[in-house]
C-alpha positions as CSV (number, residue, x, y, z in Angstrom):
1,M,12.7,37.0,-30.9
2,A,12.2,34.1,-33.3
3,Q,9.1,34.1,-35.6
4,E,6.8,31.1,-35.9
5,P,7.2,29.9,-39.4
6,I,3.8,30.4,-41.6
7,P,2.4,27.2,-42.7
8,I,2.8,26.8,-46.4
9,K,-0.8,27.1,-47.2
10,E,-0.8,30.7,-45.5
11,E,2.7,31.4,-47.3
12,V,0.5,31.4,-50.6
13,V,-3.2,32.2,-50.9
14,L,-4.9,30.5,-54.1
15,R,-8.4,31.8,-55.0
16,E,-10.5,29.7,-57.5
17,D,-13.7,31.0,-58.6
18,A,-15.9,28.8,-60.3
19,N,-18.0,31.7,-61.6
20,T,-15.0,33.1,-63.8
21,H,-11.8,31.9,-65.4
22,V,-9.5,33.6,-63.5
23,R,-7.4,32.2,-60.7
24,L,-5.4,34.3,-58.2
25,I,-2.3,33.7,-56.5
26,T,-1.3,36.0,-53.6
27,L,2.1,35.8,-51.9
28,N,1.5,36.2,-48.2
29,R,4.7,36.9,-46.6
30,P,4.8,40.5,-46.0
31,R,7.3,40.6,-43.2
32,Q,9.7,38.7,-45.3
33,L,8.9,40.8,-48.5
34,N,7.1,37.9,-49.9
35,V,10.4,35.6,-50.6
36,I,9.8,32.7,-52.5
37,S,10.9,29.3,-50.5
38,P,11.2,26.1,-52.3
39,K,8.0,25.2,-50.8
40,V,6.3,28.1,-52.2
41,V,7.6,27.1,-55.7
42,S,6.6,23.6,-55.2
43,L,2.9,24.7,-54.6
44,L,3.1,27.2,-57.1
45,A,4.1,24.7,-59.7
46,E,1.6,22.0,-58.6
47,S,-1.2,24.6,-59.1
48,L,-0.2,26.1,-62.4
49,E,0.1,22.4,-63.6
50,Q,-3.5,21.8,-62.6
51,W,-4.7,25.0,-64.2
52,E,-2.9,24.3,-67.2
53,K,-5.0,21.2,-68.0
54,D,-8.1,23.0,-66.8
55,D,-10.0,24.5,-70.0
56,N,-12.0,27.1,-67.8
57,V,-8.9,28.7,-66.8
58,E,-7.8,31.6,-69.1
59,L,-6.0,33.8,-66.4
60,V,-3.6,33.3,-63.7
61,I,-3.0,36.9,-61.7
62,F,-0.1,36.9,-59.3
63,K,0.0,39.5,-56.2
64,G,1.8,40.2,-53.2
65,N,0.5,41.1,-50.0
66,G,2.0,44.0,-48.2
67,R,4.3,46.8,-49.5
68,A,6.4,44.4,-52.1
69,Y,5.1,42.3,-54.6
70,S,8.4,39.7,-53.8
71,A,12.1,40.1,-53.2
72,G,12.8,36.9,-55.0
73,G,14.3,34.1,-53.8
74,D,14.5,33.0,-50.3
75,L,18.3,33.5,-49.6
76,K,17.8,32.4,-45.8
77,V,17.6,28.7,-47.6
78,F,21.2,28.9,-49.3
79,Y,22.5,30.4,-45.7
80,D,21.1,27.5,-43.4
81,G,22.2,24.8,-45.7
82,R,25.7,26.2,-46.1
83,G,27.1,24.2,-43.3
84,S,25.7,20.9,-44.5
85,L,28.0,21.1,-47.4
86,Q,31.1,20.8,-45.5
């Protein structure tokens, strides 16, 4: 049975608390061991670049939802694109 893709905003949960200098990033793909897709990389880069310019941000914490922090890059992306190179 094919799984429905998780919307990008749900793959990564960003938490900004105006009362603290801490930002929390939670990788939220526990069934896939929080693999990092190109879309997730783009979202993370956008957020980190924004926070880098914010003098109120002093600490960014990354965590993974579920039993693994992250299994790394999403290799499915490479396998899906394999046929398009020929």
